[in-house]
C-alpha positions in Angstrom: -19.9 -12.4 5.1 -23.4 -10.4 4.9 -20.9 -6.8 4.2 -17.6 -6.7 2.3 -15.2 -4.4 4.1 -11.7 -3.3 3.3 -9.8 -1.4 5.5 -7.3 0.7 2.8 -4.5 2.7 4.3 -3.6 6.2 2.5 -6.9 6.2 1.2 -6.8 10.4 1.2 -5.0 10.8 -2.1 -3.1 9.6 -5.2 -3.0 5.3 -5.6 -5.3 5.3 -2.0 -7.6 7.4 -3.5 -8.2 5.6 -6.5 -8.0 2.3 -4.7 -10.8 3.5 -2.7 -12.9 4.2 -5.2 -12.1 1.1 -7.3 -13.0 -0.9 -4.0 -16.4 0.8 -3.6 -17.4 0.5 -7.4 -16.6 -3.1 -6.7 -19.2 -3.4 -3.8 -16.8 -2.8 -0.7 -17.6 -0.6 2.3 -14.2 0.8 2.5 -12.8 2.5 5.5 -9.9 5.1 4.5 -7.5 5.3 7.3 -5.2 8.6 6.8 -4.2 11.8 8.3 -6.9 13.8 6.2 -9.9 13.2 4.1 -10.0 12.2 0.8 -12.1 13.7 -2.1 -14.7 10.7 -1.8 -18.3 12.4 -1.2 -19.6 8.2 -1.2 -21.0 6.8 2.1 -19.2 3.4 1.2 -15.9 5.3 1.5 -15.7 6.2 5.5 -12.7 8.2 6.4 -10.9 7.6 9.9 -8.2 9.9 10.7 -5.0 8.6 12.2 -1.7 9.0 12.2 -0.2 5.6 10.7 3.3 7.1 11.8 2.2 7.1 15.4 2.3 3.0 16.5 0.2 3.9 19.4 -2.4 5.7 17.7 -2.4 3.0 14.8 -2.9 0.0 17.7 -5.8 2.0 18.8 -7.7 2.8 16.0 -6.5 -0.9 14.6 -8.4 -2.3 17.9 -11.4 0.3 17.7 -12.4 -0.7 13.9 -11.7 -4.2 14.4 -14.5 -4.1 17.2 -16.9 -2.5 15.3 -16.6 -4.2 11.8 -15.7 -7.4 10.5 -12.6 -6.4 8.2 -11.8 -9.1 6.0 -9.5 -7.3 3.3 -6.7 -4.8 4.2 -4.6 -2.8 2.0 -2.0 -1.2 3.1 -0.8 1.7 0.5 0.1 4.3 2.8 4.0 5.3 2.7 6.1 8.0 2.6 9.8 8.5 1.0 12.4 11.0 2.2 14.0 11.4 -0.3 17.9 12.1 1.3 21.2 10.9 0.4 23.1 8.4 2.1 24.8 11.0 4.2 21.9 12.9 5.5 19.6 9.7 6.9 18.9 10.2 10.4 17.7 7.8 12.8 14.4 9.5 13.3 13.9 9.2 9.2 14.5 5.0 9.3 12.4 4.9 12.8 9.6 6.6 11.1 9.1 5.0 7.9 9.5 1.6 10.3 6.6 2.2 11.7 4.5 3.6 8.8 5.8 0.9 6.3 6.1 -2.2 8.6 4.1 -1.7 12.3 1.2 0.0 10.7 0.1 -3.5 8.4 1.3 -5.7 11.4 -0.8 -4.0 13.8 -3.9 -3.9 11.2 -3.5 -7.6 10.8 -2.9 -8.6 14.3 -6.4 -6.6 15.1 -8.4 -8.4 12.6 -6.9 -12.1 12.2 -9.1 -13.7 14.6 -12.4 -12.4 12.6 -10.2 -13.3 9.3 -9.4 -17.0 10.9 -13.1 -17.4 12.0 -14.8 -16.7 8.7 -12.1 -18.9 6.8 -11.3 -16.1 4.5 -9.2 -13.1 4.3 -6.8 -10.9 2.1 -3.5 -8.9 2.5 -2.3 -6.3 0.2 0.9 -4.9 1.5 2.0 -1.7 -1.1 5.8 -1.9 -1.7 7.8 -0.2 -4.2 10.1 -0.7 -7.1 12.5 1.1 -5.2 13.4 -2.1 -3.6 15.5 -3.0 -6.2 17.8 0.1 -5.4 17.0 3.7 -6.2 19.2 6.5 -4.8 18.5 8.5 -2.1 16.0 6.0 -1.0 17.6 4.6 2.0 14.9 4.8 4.7 12.0 3.8 2.1 13.9 1.0 0.1 14.7 -0.5 3.6 11.6 -0.5 4.9 9.8 -1.2 2.0 11.7 -4.1 1.2 10.8 -5.6 4.7 7.1 -5.8 3.2 8.4 -8.9 0.9 10.0 -11.0 3.6 6.6 -9.8 6.0 4.2 -11.1 3.0 5.5 -14.3 2.1 6.0 -15.3 6.0 2.2 -14.4 6.6 1.5 -16.1 3.1 3.1 -19.4 5.0 1.1 -19.0 7.9 -2.0 -17.6 7.0 -2.6 -19.6 3.9 -4.5 -22.9 5.4 -6.8 -20.3 7.1 -7.6 -19.3 3.3 -6.0 -15.9 4.2 -3.7 -14.4 1.4 -1.1 -12.3 1.3 0.8 -10.1 -1.5 2.7 -7.3 -2.4 2.3 -4.8 -5.2 5.4 -2.6 -6.4 4.4 0.3 -8.2 6.9 2.3 -10.0 7.1 5.6 -11.1 3.3 6.8 -11.3 2.2 10.2 -12.2 -0.9 11.7 -10.6 0.6 10.9 -7.1 1.8 13.5 -4.3 4.7 11.0 -3.4 5.9 11.4 -7.3 5.5 15.1 -7.7 7.1 15.6 -4.0 10.2 14.6 -5.6 9.7 15.7 -9.6 7.1 18.8 -9.9 4.6 18.3 -12.5 6.3 20.8 -14.4 9.7 19.3 -14.5 11.2 18.6 -18.0 12.6 15.6 -15.8 9.2 14.2 -16.3 9.4 13.4 -19.7 12.9 12.2 -19.2 11.8 10.0 -16.9 8.9 9.0 -19.1 11.5 8.0 -22.1 13.7 5.5 -20.0 10.5 3.4 -19.1 10.2 0.4 -20.9 6.2 0.8 -21.9 7.5 5.0 -22.5 4.9 6.2 -19.9 4.6 6.6 -16.4 1.9 4.7 -14.2 -1.4 6.2 -13.2 -3.0 5.0 -9.9 -5.6 3.1 -12.0 -2.6 1.0 -13.5 -2.1 -0.2 -9.8 -5.4 -0.1 -8.5 -6.0 -2.9 -10.7 -3.7 -5.2 -9.9 -4.7 -4.9 -6.1 -8.0 -5.2 -7.5 -7.0 -9.0 -8.3 -5.6 -9.7 -5.0 -8.4 -8.9 -3.4 -10.6 -10.7 -5.3 -12.4 -13.8 -4.2 -11.3 -15.5 -7.3 -7.5 -15.1 -6.4 -7.4 -17.5 -3.7 -4.6 -19.5 -4.8 -2.5 -16.6 -5.8 -0.2 -16.0 -2.1 3.0 -14.9 -1.3 3.7 -13.1 -4.8 5.0 -9.8 -5.1 4.1 -8.1 -8.7 5.8 -5.2 -10.4 3.3 -2.9 -11.7 6.3 -0.5 -13.1 6.3 -0.4 -17.2 9.2 -2.3 -17.1 11.5 -0.6 -14.8 12.3 -3.6 -12.6 13.8 -5.5 -15.4 16.4 -2.2 -16.2 16.9 0.9 -14.2 15.5 3.8 -13.8 16.9 7.3 -11.6 15.0 10.3 -10.9 
């Protein structure tokens, strides 16, 4: 490979924006897929506008990028929560989050799989959530994000012989992100309460998550596949409510 190219979804803000920055600093050319441009002023981070909840648009974007680039690293970070009690969850909630959390990475990986197999190398990271262990008002979110764990384990078995790894990162409560503050406003007194309930007594940061992803996509992580890493301050071994 003469150029290391990483495809990062949801790279316009929060964890995704930090991931794009970290990977660019590590020498990747980053293709950032999202509905709007990010805060990046760096030619090595290129914005690609696409609504990843639209399966047709996602497939078209995936095929177009695969025809233009030899992409060997895919980080599917894009996600939305749609916080609702069970009584209010709709079929559209489940369909939209299924497209975004499961159909999108499927399309992106399938489009670039031939290249990875030909090169005998690939790194896939799916961004799930600590909520897969259960969290109130997260029916559509936790359900579709849980599917990523089975998807990654299956892909790890199928793709391992080709030098391609697939792993999952499950963040806990991460401050400085739109997803978190859409649920808990930045000036809410609940912020301190949540931090106090985390075993390490603080909220996570996008950097905490980016470091985990950086390990999984590194060339030296070739013997690690099919794994799920909770970057959650210990909340995966206790409980959390917010």
